[in-house]
ROKEZA-877349 format. One record per residue (C-alpha): y, z, x. Coordinates in steps of 0.001 Angstrom, whole numbers, plus 500000, padded with zeros to 6 digits. Each point is the difference from the previous one (the first is absolute). Example, Ala and Ser with C-alpha at 12.3 -4.5 7.8 and 13.67 -1.06 7.14 Angstrom:
BEGIN
495500507800512300503440499340501370
END
This chain:
BEGIN
589878464242624171498783500384503560502498499931502859499774496666501853498464499927503471503471499503501478500817503644499315496630501515500897499266501618503341496988498051501314497454502375501542497246498174501912496717501835500590498161498827503126496894500987501921496423499114500830497335499142497475498707503100498240502774502194501398500776501156496474503100497882499300498996499266496423499033503634499397503404501120501241501747497529497686497929501133497026500762503647500795503735499320500295500179498077496738497442502108498090498333496724498993497056497888501105502264497218501240497733498831502837496223499820500055498501502743502168496586499497501603497993501144502998499606496301500849502552498987502633502365497211499022500125500638496242503737499213499883500404496279500706503492498919498912503019502349499957500095502100496815503419500925498589500774503023497849503523500699498702500812503600499127502757502608499942500054502313503008502498502632498943502623500872501031500112496785502061499476497663497037498048496751499576497619499056502824497309497390500551496834501047501830498116497189501760496364500701500914498767497628502713496671498804501365498623501598503158501795499000503180496628499974501800498317497488497650497713497501501726498633496477499517501740496862498733500752501564496610501028503241501689502577498145502094501581498658496824500097503501498538501648501348503151502565497175499835500812501050496417500336503603501175502336499077502849502156497997497575500663503222498059502024501281502991502671497473499033500748501886496783499216503589500980502913502460499890497874503029500871496590499850501679497009502309499609497189499937502572496810501530498612497397501128502531498074503112501066499838502002503212496582498606500943500873496284499744503599500036501257500345497306502659501093496438500799500431498777496424502271502890499116501961499535503222500405496326499114501324500894496544502497502459501488501155497331502445500502497522497159502107502474498038502088500892503044500623496350500934501285499323496494501980503257499793498057501064496883499715503774499439496405501185499627497834503077499664496368500749500858497412501447497618496954501639501580497575499758497115496547501604499583501209503159501737497096501863498373497566497818502006502050499257503139502068503076501022503242499779501927499933498680503564502811501868501740500344497352502725500822497334497383502336502113497869501782501309503109500598496436501208501515499033496644502129503146500035501305499105503448501302496618498777501211501440496682497625498054497760499575501734496657496495500556498666498080501894497357496368501063499625498177499315496737496700500156498206499946497850496889496870501700498659501702503386499779503569498571499677500903501968503113503288498788501453500795497454497239503073501956498873501112500234503645499521496243500333502267499369497020502700502191501527499672498265503361500410496607498325503168501232498305501420501335503279499120496814501894501647497431497706502478497887502021503634500976499545501097496410499358497747499944496930501363503237498574503615499064500778499680496317499215503329498224499376500862498510496635499519496368498985503623499416499038501519503243498661501661500732503351501868496684499680501223500913496516500665503746499936499705502639497312502056499216496922500446496351500995498598496798498499497549497366501222499386496793498070496430498755500233499585496313499212496467499392498757498962496438499161497338499768497305497715497202501147496303499224500410499669502556502807501213502846497749496959501167497986500667500148496251501195503430498962500486501203503592502298499789502998498674499356503484499438503027502223503100499815502289502253499887496933498346503023498432500075501923503277503692499198500481500910501238496520498092503242500595501657500425503410503442499786498400499039502457497251498568502475502505503278499956501907502368500320497018501296496435500142500449497611497070498183496707499599500683497031497765497218497430499675500911496439498997498627496488500258501785497612502357501777498077497224501448503257498616501447501276503288503465498445499742500509501461496513498696503411501083502351500171503000502976499075497806499455503140497912500264502448502911503218501988500401498738500988503447497933497482502009496401500911500875499180501123503515497175497487500344498425496979498335496286499526500674498223496797499091496686498248500131500189497839503129499148496859498044503280500343498055502198500395503101502243496968499489500686500588496300500724503714500455502077499488503159502226497607498066500484502508497172500541503106502166503515500568501381499951500039503839501353503554500153496872501320498248497096500429502461496933497983499029496427499890501272496446499511498701497056502225499128498022498340502779502636500776502634500181503601498799496254500199500573500345498501503477501878503204500754497958502398497840496538498757501001500607498488503409502679499468502644503043498163498660501587499363503397496798498472501379499628497844496909503612498802500199499275498732503512496840498406498661501890498096497301502322498566502612496971498367501647499995497562497075502654498067501906497499499393502800497265498562497772499088496381500578497921497502498094496310500799500416500469503671500928497531502521498542501370502638497621497996502858498478500970501224496521498347503363499274499844501830496697498748503532499389498800499265496458496870497968499353501245498605496678499221496473498857503060497828500774501807498294497120501239496408500009503411500815501497498768502874502174502624501265502428497682500305503010497990496815499632502541497661498414503649501070500054500407501410503515498070497074501585502281497622498086503214501751501105498806500209503621499043496320500055503412499049498655501725502220502575497977498745502972500052496405498832496318499400500616496534501131498996498724503319501339496425501256500304499961502944497617497089502407499598499879502537497159498057503271500053499723502852497501498843503597500110499213502125503042498400497214502063502249498915502865499043497192502403499262500923503606501680496812501255503564500776498887501316498864503390499411496428498774502808500354497470503695499424500566500943502286497124498379502519497625501541500424496551498812503041498042500485501162496431501735503314499329496663501892500143500967502076496967496324500772499253499276501349503513501045503091501868502626499584502712497509500583502836498090496832499039503139497872500165501174501562503259496572499291501503500450496305499290503487500037501486498631501660503148497241497375500285502552497219499652502219501614502627497049500351502396499165496309499508503693499098500439500074498278496610503130500441497826499309501642496634502216500124496922499560500283496251500416497948496840503514501096499065501451499574503487498339496582500316501421498806496698503499501305500771499965498329503425498637496712498680502627499892497239502902500798502323500995503380498539498495502246502679503220501861500872500736500649496325496515501427499449500404502320503020503394501295498858498658503430498921498348500555503418502611500220502805497403500491502776498033496940498883503166497936499731500962501073503519496609498838501315500535496638498334503531499604501397498930501100503491497103497537500171502160497220498551502795500574502540497534499937502892498472496737498826503443498429499608
END
């Protein structure tokens, strides 16, 4: 089974039309992933290729359209290319010494402004030899580069090594989902409702990832349905370190879990693992400021077809309406599209983004912060709306402190 995108280093390949981006990707993967042609603009939409880049592990290469595309259709292609920045962990600028100029400088500026590590590939070195003035300038600002020729495979091995050396440290040393809250040799109880949103024969991705995280870190896990929790807890000689639940079962599980046992939800764990928990705690507290008629954006990473009692389109709107005491204007979006007019919203509520990489979720948080719009996620919203926010934050002292500090200031 392939590793989910969450755990893959996303490597975005950028450059002008016909710079050799697709050829570089094909050479790296040893496959004809992208169509290669002498005709400029062959790559239209971003092309993704998952692979193993050892010893780093699973990565996802993203081949993009030329940043210099022209015309009405070209503008749309460029917009798609620019959107890839939002989920790029490591950037690759493909160019050559003859064409290096404003487009490449623009790409470097975009990477620097977003604090994304990047490297430069001077392709077609057999046709366009090194320009010392360009390479010396890059050396002076410590930008790493490599020279390649896809036709002869010159420099491809060096490129692989440079990619390995340039991977961001926070990806390699990424924190756990929940194992740090449990500890080696200790127990976590995972409460997994089996409902319409749980595909037959499978668990949903955050549950699977949490189980694997505990196994990888030598912790125990017990998986039960919500109606079996009370019986399961009664059989323990030593209480579990943590109870984790599906946010939709908060009230039932909170009633059955002794107060001395820390409790939270998969969604809140992913607010920390995929995003910025402290920022999202502040965002959830903005629910108190919502008024009838306010606009709220509910965003979901997946593009699945919603079921009758869908959490994003039905349940959360219902709970928010009950909490506010009046009808809200709620917009729902799915996938990587994100509206440009987010400043119109009083609150953004996001799913856990378990199918994305962390960079994509952080990009949305940064956009919300720039627009001065509070952002939170499903689990935090549900806990706040149901009045068990402090209980759900019990395993996270820093988040609980943020909540108490903001509350004391408002009172």
